[in-house]
Z-matrix of the N, CA and C atoms (Angstrom, degrees):
N
C 1 1.463
C 2 1.517 1 109.46
N 3 1.326 2 115.71 1 128.63
C 4 1.445 3 119.83 2 179.61
C 5 1.530 4 113.26 3 -112.02
N 6 1.354 5 118.41 4 -22.32
C 7 1.446 6 120.00 5 178.30
C 8 1.534 7 111.54 6 -160.01
N 9 1.305 8 115.77 7 152.27
C 10 1.473 9 122.26 8 172.92
C 11 1.519 10 108.51 9 -130.91
N 12 1.326 11 118.23 10 128.34
C 13 1.469 12 122.44 11 177.70
C 14 1.514 13 108.49 12 -124.05
N 15 1.323 14 115.37 13 147.99
C 16 1.468 15 122.58 14 175.75
C 17 1.514 16 107.93 15 -126.47
N 18 1.362 17 117.19 16 120.83
C 19 1.442 18 122.24 17 -178.62
C 20 1.545 19 111.60 18 52.63
N 21 1.350 20 113.83 19 36.88
C 22 1.476 21 119.95 20 177.46
C 23 1.525 22 114.99 21 84.01
N 24 1.323 23 118.30 22 -2.72
C 25 1.483 24 122.20 23 -179.75
C 26 1.490 25 108.77 24 -102.19
N 27 1.373 26 116.67 25 126.28
C 28 1.415 27 120.65 26 -177.58
C 29 1.549 28 110.72 27 -68.99
N 30 1.335 29 115.42 28 125.69
C 31 1.457 30 121.32 29 177.88
C 32 1.521 31 109.93 30 -97.44
N 33 1.355 32 117.68 31 -34.30
C 34 1.440 33 123.34 32 178.54
C 35 1.537 34 108.62 33 -149.03
N 36 1.328 35 113.81 34 140.96
C 37 1.474 36 119.32 35 177.42
C 38 1.519 37 109.21 36 -147.54
N 39 1.323 38 117.48 37 129.71
C 40 1.468 39 120.81 38 176.33
C 41 1.563 40 109.32 39 -62.89
N 42 1.314 41 116.98 40 -32.64
C 43 1.468 42 119.46 41 -176.69
C 44 1.517 43 112.77 42 -75.48
N 45 1.342 44 115.81 43 -30.24
C 46 1.491 45 120.34 44 -176.35
C 47 1.504 46 110.22 45 -135.00
N 48 1.376 47 117.04 46 63.78
C 49 1.476 48 120.46 47 -174.54
C 50 1.534 49 113.49 48 -65.28
N 51 1.347 50 117.49 49 -20.42
C 52 1.486 51 119.14 50 -176.55
C 53 1.524 52 112.02 51 -92.09
N 54 1.339 53 118.02 52 -9.31
C 55 1.429 54 119.43 53 -179.25
C 56 1.524 55 115.52 54 -109.24
N 57 1.338 56 116.08 55 14.13
C 58 1.430 57 119.81 56 -178.04
C 59 1.542 58 111.25 57 -80.47
N 60 1.296 59 115.16 58 158.40
C 61 1.467 60 121.98 59 171.07
C 62 1.508 61 107.20 60 -125.76
N 63 1.333 62 118.26 61 143.85
C 64 1.465 63 118.86 62 -178.62
C 65 1.484 64 109.75 63 -138.76
N 66 1.366 65 116.38 64 147.12
C 67 1.488 66 119.42 65 176.79
C 68 1.516 67 110.47 66 -68.02
N 69 1.305 68 114.68 67 161.02
C 70 1.474 69 122.31 68 -173.89
C 71 1.515 70 110.99 69 -53.77
N 72 1.354 71 117.11 70 -44.59
C 73 1.463 72 119.95 71 -168.10
C 74 1.523 73 113.74 72 -99.63
N 75 1.352 74 117.64 73 21.89
C 76 1.443 75 120.69 74 -177.97
C 77 1.581 76 110.55 75 -86.10
N 78 1.288 77 117.20 76 117.60
C 79 1.457 78 121.73 77 174.93
C 80 1.535 79 107.18 78 -135.51
N 81 1.342 80 113.69 79 158.36
C 82 1.499 81 119.50 80 173.43
C 83 1.502 82 108.59 81 -126.12
N 84 1.333 83 116.68 82 126.18
C 85 1.453 84 122.13 83 179.50
C 86 1.518 85 111.14 84 -124.02
N 87 1.325 86 114.69 85 153.61
C 88 1.471 87 121.28 86 176.77
C 89 1.544 88 107.46 87 -89.73
N 90 1.328 89 117.17 88 118.96
C 91 1.454 90 122.14 89 176.91
C 92 1.510 91 109.20 90 -120.00
N 93 1.352 92 114.37 91 104.05
C 94 1.472 93 120.19 92 178.29
C 95 1.496 94 111.40 93 56.81
N 96 1.354 95 116.88 94 39.22
C 97 1.437 96 121.26 95 176.32
C 98 1.539 97 114.25 96 89.01
N 99 1.326 98 117.53 97 -2.26
C 100 1.463 99 121.45 98 179.09
C 101 1.517 100 110.10 99 -112.54
N 102 1.332 101 118.34 100 127.70
C 103 1.456 102 118.30 101 173.88
C 104 1.510 103 111.21 102 -72.37
N 105 1.329 104 117.46 103 133.86
C 106 1.459 105 122.88 104 -177.97
C 107 1.492 106 108.75 105 -129.45
N 108 1.322 107 115.08 106 128.87
C 109 1.477 108 123.03 107 178.72
C 110 1.537 109 107.33 108 -86.26
N 111 1.368 110 115.85 109 133.28
C 112 1.462 111 122.31 110 176.16
C 113 1.509 112 107.44 111 -115.37
N 114 1.320 113 118.89 112 128.26
C 115 1.437 114 121.42 113 177.87
C 116 1.526 115 111.84 114 -150.33
N 117 1.347 116 117.27 115 142.38
C 118 1.442 117 123.32 116 171.33
C 119 1.519 118 112.09 117 -92.18
N 120 1.309 119 117.01 118 -6.06
C 121 1.463 120 121.16 119 -172.57
C 122 1.528 121 109.76 120 -91.26
N 123 1.337 122 114.31 121 116.50
C 124 1.443 123 119.72 122 179.01
C 125 1.532 124 111.33 123 -66.53
N 126 1.296 125 116.42 124 152.25
C 127 1.457 126 119.14 125 176.49
C 128 1.512 127 112.95 126 154.05
N 129 1.324 128 115.85 127 179.58
C 130 1.471 129 121.69 128 178.44
C 131 1.518 130 108.64 129 -97.03
N 132 1.305 131 116.79 130 115.80
C 133 1.477 132 124.19 131 -177.06
C 134 1.496 133 111.27 132 -102.27
N 135 1.336 134 115.11 133 129.54
C 136 1.476 135 122.76 134 174.77
C 137 1.524 136 107.51 135 -113.50
N 138 1.323 137 116.58 136 116.38
C 139 1.463 138 121.96 137 178.23
C 140 1.519 139 107.59 138 -108.40
N 141 1.337 140 116.14 139 120.27
C 142 1.460 141 122.05 140 -179.52
C 143 1.564 142 106.99 141 -104.46
N 144 1.330 143 116.52 142 127.84
C 145 1.431 144 121.17 143 -179.05
C 146 1.570 145 110.39 144 -97.28
N 147 1.314 146 115.22 145 168.94
C 148 1.450 147 119.95 146 -175.98
C 149 1.504 148 113.28 147 -61.64
N 150 1.346 149 118.86 148 -26.25
C 151 1.451 150 120.30 149 178.52
C 152 1.530 151 113.26 150 -86.15
N 153 1.317 152 116.26 151 6.99
C 154 1.465 153 119.98 152 178.63
C 155 1.512 154 116.37 153 92.99
N 156 1.328 155 117.34 154 -12.15
C 157 1.449 156 120.77 155 178.14
C 158 1.488 157 111.05 156 -67.47
N 159 1.374 158 115.45 157 146.11
C 160 1.464 159 120.90 158 179.79
C 161 1.502 160 107.78 159 -123.20
N 162 1.377 161 115.50 160 134.80
C 163 1.447 162 119.57 161 175.23
C 164 1.522 163 105.50 162 -115.52
N 165 1.337 164 115.47 163 130.77
C 166 1.449 165 121.74 164 -178.53
C 167 1.514 166 108.60 165 -115.17
N 168 1.313 167 115.87 166 126.54
C 169 1.486 168 122.66 167 -177.62
C 170 1.506 169 108.29 168 -137.40
N 171 1.349 170 115.70 169 136.65
C 172 1.442 171 121.58 170 173.66
C 173 1.530 172 109.92 171 -96.73
N 174 1.343 173 115.73 172 117.05
C 175 1.453 174 120.15 173 -179.43
C 176 1.522 175 108.57 174 -94.29
N 177 1.314 176 118.14 175 125.27
C 178 1.466 177 122.82 176 -178.85
C 179 1.546 178 108.51 177 -81.71
N 180 1.319 179 116.18 178 158.89
C 181 1.443 180 121.38 179 177.39
C 182 1.549 181 109.64 180 -67.50
N 183 1.315 182 115.86 181 139.06
C 184 1.484 183 120.68 182 177.70
C 185 1.515 184 108.99 183 -110.35
N 186 1.343 185 114.55 184 147.26
C 187 1.481 186 119.88 185 -179.48
C 188 1.488 187 112.22 186 -104.36
N 189 1.329 188 117.30 187 138.10
C 190 1.462 189 121.73 188 175.20
C 191 1.528 190 109.93 189 -74.35
N 192 1.315 191 116.14 190 154.56
C 193 1.478 192 123.43 191 176.72
C 194 1.529 193 106.31 192 -119.80
N 195 1.332 194 118.33 193 102.55
C 196 1.453 195 121.11 194 -178.19
C 197 1.525 196 111.00 195 -74.37
N 198 1.317 197 115.88 196 141.93
C 199 1.465 198 123.19 197 176.49
C 200 1.532 199 107.58 198 -121.24
N 201 1.326 200 116.50 199 63.60
C 202 1.444 201 119.34 200 -171.58
C 203 1.527 202 114.07 201 -97.64
N 204 1.360 203 115.76 202 -12.81
C 205 1.485 204 118.83 203 -176.46
C 206 1.535 205 110.58 204 -128.69
N 207 1.319 206 114.38 205 171.42
C 208 1.452 207 119.36 206 174.24
C 209 1.518 208 116.80 207 74.52
N 210 1.319 209 116.54 208 30.98
C 211 1.475 210 121.15 209 -179.02
C 212 1.535 211 109.49 210 -96.16
N 213 1.342 212 115.03 211 140.52
C 214 1.463 213 120.78 212 169.70
C 215 1.534 214 105.06 213 -109.88
N 216 1.352 215 114.78 214 133.26
C 217 1.481 216 120.05 215 -179.37
C 218 1.540 217 107.02 216 -115.34
N 219 1.328 218 116.87 217 119.72
C 220 1.462 219 123.70 218 -176.68
C 221 1.515 220 110.43 219 -109.38
N 222 1.329 221 116.09 220 133.79
C 223 1.457 222 121.60 221 -179.60
C 224 1.528 223 109.55 222 -111.40
N 225 1.330 224 117.58 223 153.42
C 226 1.498 225 120.96 224 175.62
C 227 1.531 226 108.63 225 -72.50
N 228 1.350 227 116.23 226 155.05
C 229 1.458 228 118.80 227 179.89
C 230 1.518 229 113.44 228 -74.88
N 231 1.316 230 116.31 229 159.89
C 232 1.466 231 124.20 230 172.01
C 233 1.516 232 114.73 231 69.86
N 234 1.362 233 115.98 232 21.61
C 235 1.479 234 117.60 233 176.68
C 236 1.520 235 111.47 234 -122.68
N 237 1.329 236 116.29 235 18.42
C 238 1.455 237 121.25 236 172.85
C 239 1.492 238 116.19 237 90.87
N 240 1.331 239 119.82 238 -14.24
C 241 1.440 240 124.29 239 -178.35
C 242 1.539 241 109.81 240 -92.39
N 243 1.334 242 117.58 241 155.59
C 244 1.489 243 119.35 242 172.84
C 245 1.516 244 111.08 243 -63.38
N 246 1.325 245 116.61 244 163.15
C 247 1.438 246 119.75 245 -179.40
C 248 1.515 247 111.77 246 -63.31
N 249 1.362 248 117.08 247 -36.30
C 250 1.435 249 119.50 248 178.57
C 251 1.539 250 108.15 249 -165.38
N 252 1.331 251 115.03 250 157.96
C 253 1.476 252 120.99 251 175.42
C 254 1.545 253 107.12 252 -140.19
N 255 1.341 254 115.30 253 153.01
C 256 1.454 255 120.37 254 175.11
C 257 1.556 256 107.93 255 -96.51
N 258 1.311 257 117.18 256 139.78
C 259 1.451 258 122.79 257 -176.37
C 260 1.553 259 109.92 258 -115.89
N 261 1.307 260 115.00 259 124.62
C 262 1.471 261 120.50 260 172.09
C 263 1.528 262 109.87 261 -84.45
N 264 1.314 263 117.44 262 -20.43
C 265 1.450 264 121.87 263 177.52
C 266 1.532 265 108.74 264 -155.47
N 267 1.308 266 117.28 265 158.58
C 268 1.460 267 121.47 266 180.00
C 269 1.526 268 111.49 267 -89.75
N 270 1.321 269 115.90 268 133.37
C 271 1.455 270 121.03 269 177.19
C 272 1.509 271 108.54 270 -155.17
N 273 1.325 272 115.12 271 166.28
C 274 1.472 273 120.97 272 179.01
C 275 1.539 274 109.28 273 -60.19
N 276 1.313 275 114.75 274 143.44
C 277 1.464 276 119.25 275 175.95
C 278 1.538 277 111.02 276 -58.43
N 279 1.335 278 116.61 277 -27.66
C 280 1.453 279 120.50 278 -178.77
C 281 1.551 280 112.75 279 -69.49
N 282 1.338 281 116.61 280 -11.94
C 283 1.474 282 119.26 281 179.14
C 284 1.525 283 110.40 282 -89.13
N 285 1.322 284 119.84 283 -3.72
C 286 1.457 285 121.73 284 -176.70
C 287 1.538 286 111.90 285 -73.45
N 288 1.293 287 115.59 286 144.91
C 289 1.487 288 121.01 287 173.83
C 290 1.527 289 112.70 288 -75.67
N 291 1.329 290 116.08 289 -14.72
C 292 1.479 291 120.90 290 179.79
C 293 1.550 292 107.76 291 -88.24
N 294 1.328 293 117.30 292 117.82
C 295 1.439 294 120.55 293 -177.19
C 296 1.554 295 112.09 294 -60.90
N 297 1.301 296 115.95 295 -31.29
C 298 1.472 297 118.30 296 178.27
C 299 1.552 298 111.87 297 -63.43
N 300 1.308 299 116.99 298 -33.48
C 301 1.452 300 121.90 299 175.90
C 302 1.484 301 110.25 300 -79.98
N 303 1.323 302 118.10 301 -44.42
C 304 1.461 303 125.32 302 -174.08
C 305 1.539 304 110.93 303 -57.70
N 306 1.318 305 115.71 304 -42.12
C 307 1.467 306 120.13 305 -175.41
C 308 1.533 307 113.92 306 -102.52
N 309 1.334 308 114.66 307 9.78
C 310 1.498 309 117.45 308 -174.71
C 311 1.536 310 110.38 309 -68.27
N 312 1.302 311 114.61 310 136.55
C 313 1.478 312 120.95 311 168.47
C 314 1.511 313 109.42 312 -130.32
N 315 1.294 314 115.55 313 136.41
C 316 1.468 315 120.70 314 -176.97
C 317 1.525 316 109.06 315 141.48
N 318 1.330 317 115.32 316 -148.46
C 319 1.492 318 120.48 317 -178.01
C 320 1.533 319 109.13 318 -117.05
N 321 1.309 320 115.86 319 128.56
C 322 1.471 321 122.12 320 173.64
C 323 1.535 322 109.25 321 -126.18
N 324 1.311 323 116.68 322 157.19
C 325 1.458 324 121.12 323 -171.70
C 326 1.517 325 112.46 324 -116.54
N 327 1.310 326 116.69 325 124.51
C 328 1.420 327 124.88 326 174.11
C 329 1.557 328 109.38 327 -92.53
N 330 1.320 329 116.63 328 140.86
C 331 1.453 330 119.99 329 179.90
C 332 1.510 331 109.98 330 -141.57
N 333 1.352 332 116.77 331 135.80
C 334 1.459 333 122.15 332 173.15
C 335 1.497 334 110.30 333 -151.76
N 336 1.286 335 117.06 334 170.59
C 337 1.497 336 121.79 335 176.28
C 338 1.515 337 108.81 336 -126.45
N 339 1.304 338 115.28 337 151.60
C 340 1.454 339 121.92 338 176.91
C 341 1.500 340 108.31 339 -141.29
N 342 1.324 341 116.94 340 137.07
C 343 1.475 342 121.12 341 178.17
C 344 1.523 343 110.23 342 -101.96
N 345 1.297 344 116.92 343 127.70
C 346 1.453 345 123.08 344 -176.97
C 347 1.524 346 110.34 345 -119.14
N 348 1.326 347 115.59 346 150.03
C 349 1.445 348 121.50 347 178.94
C 350 1.539 349 110.24 348 -96.63
N 351 1.318 350 115.35 349 164.11
C 352 1.450 351 119.86 350 177.95
C 353 1.486 352 112.52 351 -61.44
N 354 1.325 353 117.85 352 -33.42
C 355 1.449 354 120.36 353 -176.97
C 356 1.540 355 110.33 354 -73.65
N 357 1.358 356 117.54 355 -29.74
C 358 1.434 357 120.75 356 176.73
C 359 1.537 358 112.75 357 -68.54
N 360 1.362 359 114.34 358 -23.22
C 361 1.458 360 119.99 359 -179.64
C 362 1.531 361 110.85 360 -106.83
N 363 1.317 362 117.92 361 20.84
C 364 1.451 363 122.07 362 179.57
C 365 1.495 364 112.06 363 -57.63
N 366 1.353 365 117.41 364 151.73
C 367 1.463 366 121.10 365 -175.49
C 368 1.520 367 112.66 366 -60.86
N 369 1.350 368 117.45 367 -26.48
C 370 1.441 369 120.01 368 -179.56
C 371 1.525 370 112.35 369 -73.52
N 372 1.337 371 117.09 370 -10.18
C 373 1.452 372 120.24 371 179.92
C 374 1.522 373 110.58 372 -113.07
N 375 1.333 374 116.77 373 153.07
C 376 1.455 375 123.83 374 162.53
C 377 1.525 376 106.60 375 -115.14
N 378 1.339 377 117.71 376 156.85
C 379 1.420 378 120.81 377 -177.58
C 380 1.509 379 107.29 378 -125.45
N 381 1.368 380 115.62 379 128.10
C 382 1.465 381 120.85 380 -177.15
C 383 1.523 382 109.47 381 -117.09
N 384 1.306 383 116.14 382 134.06
C 385 1.439 384 122.48 383 175.36
C 386 1.511 385 110.76 384 -93.19
N 387 1.309 386 117.94 385 116.11
C 388 1.461 387 125.52 386 -177.99
C 389 1.551 388 108.16 387 -109.69
N 390 1.316 389 116.50 388 115.03
C 391 1.460 390 120.80 389 -176.01
C 392 1.543 391 112.71 390 -84.73
N 393 1.311 392 116.59 391 -10.74
C 394 1.453 393 118.22 392 -178.44
C 395 1.532 394 111.26 393 74.84
N 396 1.341 395 115.72 394 -130.51
C 397 1.475 396 120.77 395 179.86
C 398 1.528 397 110.65 396 -90.75
N 399 1.338 398 115.09 397 130.73
C 400 1.454 399 122.73 398 -179.47
C 401 1.481 400 110.76 399 -132.65
N 402 1.329 401 118.55 400 139.83
C 403 1.457 402 122.79 401 174.09
C 404 1.537 403 109.68 402 -133.79
N 405 1.325 404 119.59 403 100.74
C 406 1.438 405 125.94 404 13.87
C 407 1.552 406 111.04 405 -127.63
N 408 1.365 407 117.42 406 -39.38
C 409 1.471 408 121.41 407 -175.53
C 410 1.526 409 109.14 408 -123.08
N 411 1.338 410 116.49 409 139.57
C 412 1.441 411 121.77 410 -178.91
C 413 1.516 412 110.75 411 -126.12
N 414 1.337 413 115.45 412 126.99
C 415 1.495 414 121.98 413 172.88
C 416 1.528 415 106.39 414 -109.91
N 417 1.339 416 114.55 415 118.18
C 418 1.490 417 120.45 416 -171.64
C 419 1.537 418 110.15 417 -103.54
N 420 1.302 419 115.57 418 136.86
C 421 1.478 420 122.62 419 168.70
C 422 1.530 421 109.15 420 -124.30
N 423 1.314 422 113.92 421 140.13
C 424 1.481 423 118.99 422 177.81
C 425 1.501 424 106.76 423 -125.92
N 426 1.334 425 115.20 424 123.57
C 427 1.485 426 121.98 425 -176.56
C 428 1.525 427 111.73 426 50.99
N 429 1.379 428 115.04 427 40.51
C 430 1.425 429 122.38 428 174.74
C 431 1.529 430 114.88 429 81.11
N 432 1.312 431 118.97 430 0.50
C 433 1.454 432 121.97 431 -178.04
C 434 1.549 433 109.42 432 -110.04
N 435 1.361 434 116.43 433 136.65
C 436 1.475 435 118.91 434 178.00
C 437 1.517 436 111.50 435 -60.08
N 438 1.335 437 115.52 436 131.92
C 439 1.473 438 121.19 437 -179.89
C 440 1.531 439 112.97 438 -105.77
N 441 1.351 440 115.70 439 -48.65
C 442 1.462 441 118.95 440 -177.11
C 443 1.542 442 108.41 441 -172.97
N 444 1.333 443 114.19 442 157.14
C 445 1.495 444 121.17 443 169.17
C 446 1.544 445 104.22 444 -113.42
N 447 1.330 446 116.43 445 121.30
C 448 1.471 447 121.17 446 -176.91
C 449 1.535 448 108.89 447 -115.66
N 450 1.324 449 115.08 448 129.44
C 451 1.471 450 118.56 449 -175.11
C 452 1.512 451 113.85 450 -127.31
N 453 1.327 452 116.97 451 1.10
C 454 1.449 453 121.06 452 177.40
C 455 1.528 454 109.42 453 -153.53
N 456 1.342 455 114.45 454 158.64
C 457 1.473 456 118.89 455 177.92
C 458 1.543 457 110.87 456 -69.48
N 459 1.325 458 119.12 457 145.96
C 460 1.454 459 125.87 458 -0.34
C 461 1.556 460 110.63 459 -81.45
N 462 1.339 461 116.69 460 134.74
C 463 1.456 462 121.68 461 179.23
C 464 1.520 463 107.18 462 -82.56
N 465 1.322 464 115.47 463 81.13
C 466 1.472 465 120.81 464 -171.00
C 467 1.542 466 109.13 465 -144.93
N 468 1.350 467 115.58 466 140.77
C 469 1.471 468 118.38 467 -179.72
C 470 1.531 469 107.81 468 -147.44
N 471 1.350 470 114.11 469 156.01
C 472 1.471 471 118.72 470 176.95
C 473 1.531 472 107.41 471 -78.14
N 474 1.350 473 117.66 472 130.23
C 475 1.392 474 121.83 473 -170.90
C 476 1.536 475 115.53 474 -115.32
N 477 1.340 476 117.75 475 -19.57
C 478 1.471 477 118.74 476 -170.77
C 479 1.529 478 115.32 477 -61.33
N 480 1.400 479 120.00 478 -28.39
C 481 1.486 480 116.50 479 175.95
C 482 1.521 481 114.68 480 -60.59
N 483 1.377 482 117.41 481 -20.60
C 484 1.462 483 121.15 482 -178.25
C 485 1.515 484 111.14 483 -106.27
N 486 1.296 485 118.95 484 -8.34
C 487 1.448 486 121.59 485 -179.52
C 488 1.507 487 112.33 486 -89.37
N 489 1.326 488 115.44 487 158.88
C 490 1.477 489 120.75 488 -179.55
C 491 1.526 490 109.47 489 -142.60
N 492 1.309 491 116.35 490 159.17
C 493 1.465 492 120.96 491 173.45
C 494 1.527 493 110.04 492 -65.56
N 495 1.330 494 116.69 493 131.67
C 496 1.473 495 120.81 494 -173.99
C 497 1.517 496 110.13 495 110.24
N 498 1.338 497 116.29 496 -153.96
C 499 1.448 498 121.12 497 -176.37
C 500 1.521 499 110.99 498 -83.31
N 501 1.337 500 115.23 499 136.13
C 502 1.462 501 123.59 500 179.18
C 503 1.510 502 109.67 501 -125.92
N 504 1.344 503 115.70 502 141.51
C 505 1.451 504 120.29 503 178.51
C 506 1.539 505 109.04 504 -106.98
N 507 1.345 506 115.97 505 128.09
C 508 1.486 507 122.30 506 176.40
C 509 1.528 508 108.53 507 -114.33
N 510 1.312 509 115.75 508 126.57
C 511 1.452 510 121.31 509 177.89
C 512 1.543 511 108.79 510 -125.65
N 513 1.306 512 116.05 511 138.38
C 514 1.467 513 121.55 512 -175.63
C 515 1.525 514 108.24 513 -135.93
N 516 1.359 515 115.71 514 113.46
C 517 1.454 516 120.53 515 174.16
C 518 1.517 517 106.43 516 -86.87
N 519 1.361 518 116.00 517 119.66
C 520 1.468 519 119.83 518 -178.96
C 521 1.538 520 107.54 519 -113.63
N 522 1.318 521 116.12 520 131.41
C 523 1.476 522 122.76 521 178.59
C 524 1.515 523 107.80 522 -116.67
N 525 1.344 524 115.16 523 128.39
C 526 1.481 525 118.11 524 175.69
C 527 1.512 526 110.51 525 -104.64
N 528 1.335 527 117.16 526 -165.08
C 529 1.461 528 122.30 527 -178.05
C 530 1.540 529 109.48 528 -97.62
N 531 1.324 530 116.32 529 170.13
C 532 1.475 531 121.53 530 -172.22
C 533 1.527 532 115.31 531 -82.99
N 534 1.341 533 122.34 532 -20.92
C 535 1.463 534 120.16 533 -175.29
C 536 1.509 535 116.74 534 -51.42
N 537 1.325 536 118.19 535 -39.63
C 538 1.463 537 117.87 536 -176.72
C 539 1.541 538 113.66 537 -61.34
N 540 1.333 539 116.14 538 -37.45
C 541 1.456 540 118.87 539 178.44
C 542 1.504 541 111.35 540 -70.34
N 543 1.352 542 115.93 541 -35.02
C 544 1.478 543 119.97 542 177.33
C 545 1.534 544 109.86 543 -66.08
N 546 1.346 545 116.57 544 -40.72
C 547 1.451 546 120.20 545 179.83
C 548 1.532 547 110.64 546 -66.96
N 549 1.342 548 116.22 547 -40.32
C 550 1.434 549 121.18 548 178.02
C 551 1.533 550 112.03 549 -62.71
N 552 1.365 551 115.46 550 -42.31
C 553 1.428 552 120.18 551 178.35
C 554 1.544 553 112.51 552 -61.42
N 555 1.377 554 113.83 553 -39.04
C 556 1.456 555 117.97 554 179.95
C 557 1.519 556 112.48 555 -69.23
N 558 1.350 557 117.72 556 -18.62
C 559 1.445 558 121.21 557 178.15
C 560 1.501 559 113.32 558 -92.36
N 561 1.315 560 118.24 559 -7.78
C 562 1.457 561 122.39 560 -173.92
C 563 1.528 562 112.35 561 -57.88
N 564 1.306 563 120.51 562 119.98
C 565 1.459 564 123.42 563 -177.73
C 566 1.534 565 112.81 564 -69.23
N 567 1.300 566 116.43 565 -27.44
C 568 1.505 567 120.09 566 -179.38
C 569 1.501 568 114.33 567 -102.71
N 570 1.323 569 116.33 568 7.10
C 571 1.461 570 121.21 569 177.29
C 572 1.501 571 115.25 570 77.18
N 573 1.382 572 118.09 571 10.09
C 574 1.422 573 120.36 572 178.50
C 575 1.524 574 111.23 573 -75.26
N 576 1.339 575 115.53 574 128.01
C 577 1.476 576 121.67 575 -178.68
C 578 1.495 577 109.85 576 -121.39
N 579 1.363 578 114.06 577 145.26
C 580 1.426 579 121.74 578 172.40
C 581 1.529 580 111.72 579 -102.47
N 582 1.326 581 114.92 580 -10.70
C 583 1.479 582 121.06 581 -179.35
C 584 1.544 583 108.89 582 -134.69
N 585 1.338 584 113.95 583 155.24
C 586 1.461 585 121.12 584 175.17
C 587 1.526 586 108.33 585 -135.73
N 588 1.324 587 115.82 586 124.69
C 589 1.466 588 120.84 587 -177.89
C 590 1.519 589 110.20 588 -155.17
N 591 1.334 590 115.72 589 154.29
C 592 1.462 591 119.80 590 175.74
C 593 1.525 592 110.87 591 -96.67
N 594 1.345 593 116.20 592 9.36
C 595 1.471 594 120.27 593 176.33
C 596 1.550 595 108.37 594 -83.73
N 597 1.309 596 115.43 595 123.95
C 598 1.466 597 119.98 596 -177.18
C 599 1.541 598 114.73 597 -112.25
N 600 1.344 599 113.39 598 21.33
C 601 1.461 600 118.54 599 -178.07
C 602 1.518 601 110.17 600 -67.31
N 603 1.343 602 118.95 601 -32.96
C 604 1.451 603 122.54 602 -176.43
C 605 1.485 604 111.08 603 -104.18
N 606 1.343 605 118.22 604 130.82
C 607 1.440 606 124.82 605 178.52
C 608 1.510 607 111.15 606 -117.13
N 609 1.322 608 116.07 607 179.20
C 610 1.476 609 119.30 608 179.53
C 611 1.534 610 111.71 609 -64.54
N 612 1.351 611 116.52 610 -18.93
C 613 1.474 612 119.38 611 -178.99
C 614 1.519 613 114.22 612 -98.75
N 615 1.337 614 116.66 613 1.86
C 616 1.473 615 119.04 614 -179.38
C 617 1.521 616 110.86 615 -68.88
N 618 1.325 617 117.78 616 145.60
C 619 1.481 618 118.51 617 178.07
C 620 1.484 619 111.53 618 -71.69
N 621 1.371 620 116.38 619 144.79
C 622 1.458 621 121.02 620 179.44
C 623 1.509 622 110.67 621 -76.38
N 624 1.346 623 116.27 622 151.94
C 625 1.438 624 121.39 623 178.81
C 626 1.577 625 109.10 624 -95.97
N 627 1.353 626 115.98 625 136.55
C 628 1.465 627 117.92 626 174.71
C 629 1.500 628 111.86 627 -49.40
N 630 1.340 629 119.45 628 139.78
C 631 1.438 630 121.25 629 -175.41
C 632 1.523 631 109.65 630 -145.15
N 633 1.332 632 113.88 631 148.98
C 634 1.504 633 119.78 632 173.06
C 635 1.545 634 112.11 633 95.03
N 636 1.301 635 112.76 634 -164.48
C 637 1.460 636 122.61 635 -178.18
C 638 1.548 637 108.24 636 -97.33
N 639 1.343 638 115.09 637 111.06
C 640 1.497 639 120.06 638 -176.56
C 641 1.536 640 111.59 639 -98.25
N 642 1.322 641 116.17 640 -21.23
C 643 1.463 642 120.49 641 179.58
C 644 1.521 643 114.47 642 70.17
N 645 1.329 644 117.18 643 -156.11
C 646 1.455 645 124.81 644 -2.57
C 647 1.530 646 113.91 645 -69.17
N 648 1.320 647 117.27 646 144.15
C 649 1.443 648 121.66 647 179.87
C 650 1.528 649 107.30 648 -94.62
N 651 1.339 650 114.67 649 128.23
C 652 1.501 651 119.09 650 -173.96
C 653 1.535 652 108.49 651 -141.52
N 654 1.287 653 116.25 652 140.40
C 655 1.475 654 122.13 653 165.60
C 656 1.526 655 106.83 654 -93.60
N 657 1.328 656 115.83 655 118.62
C 658 1.431 657 122.97 656 177.07
C 659 1.562 658 107.40 657 -93.63
N 660 1.306 659 118.73 658 123.93
C 661 1.462 660 120.79 659 169.81
C 662 1.511 661 108.53 660 -93.94
N 663 1.305 662 116.10 661 121.94
C 664 1.482 663 123.06 662 -169.51
C 665 1.509 664 110.58 663 -120.73
N 666 1.342 665 117.05 664 135.25
C 667 1.468 666 121.27 665 179.85
C 668 1.498 667 109.52 666 -73.61
N 669 1.356 668 115.47 667 135.64
C 670 1.464 669 122.35 668 179.03
C 671 1.558 670 109.17 669 -106.03
N 672 1.358 671 115.39 670 128.32
C 673 1.428 672 121.00 671 179.66
C 674 1.536 673 109.60 672 -123.00
N 675 1.352 674 120.61 673 99.13
C 676 1.451 675 121.11 674 179.72
C 677 1.561 676 109.87 675 -60.64
N 678 1.332 677 116.36 676 131.32
C 679 1.468 678 120.74 677 -176.58
C 680 1.548 679 109.47 678 -98.23
N 681 1.294 680 116.48 679 71.73
C 682 1.439 681 120.54 680 176.94
C 683 1.519 682 107.25 681 -137.91
N 684 1.336 683 117.41 682 135.65
C 685 1.450 684 119.24 683 -179.42
C 686 1.515 685 113.97 684 -65.29
């Protein structure tokens, strides 16, 4: 591949690599030895190969699938939080009116389901799960199978190899940092602690750290363009 153009505008060129412009969602991945371009940007793409051949493909617009509602959040026992809560929207644990959730530190599991059609999983598309904002580490399972462990932005992974037409289950184990539990223990009116430490950096007046899955969580359907003459 020597160049890629969209609607007549060069996105990549071997001859002028420093003067190219590219759309936000343009990536190239190796799939079984074949380079494949992934893009959410509709348009007419011209791919020129090293032998001079040109492949022209029209990429249709793809629609995002928001996963903003219908989450169940499950907490481990004996750490002060309820066994589970239902979420109408995603927000930091520190925004909860339940002190057990607000000061929770550790790993909690988000679970939701999404129904997909055969056309949404067509071979011409790939599907990416974008978790949005996460504090701090996310381990993702799709239909019971491990998908990825994400520890820095962007919290995003390719999901279509594990998705199927019909109902799909998405589970996300999110682990935050320890300060919130230390702060909550320092505020305990009856002296009950869930943690013991000689670190005195955090007091009852220390600000809480954002925690959990804040989102927005979205499935991006992305057009796939195999880059082979």
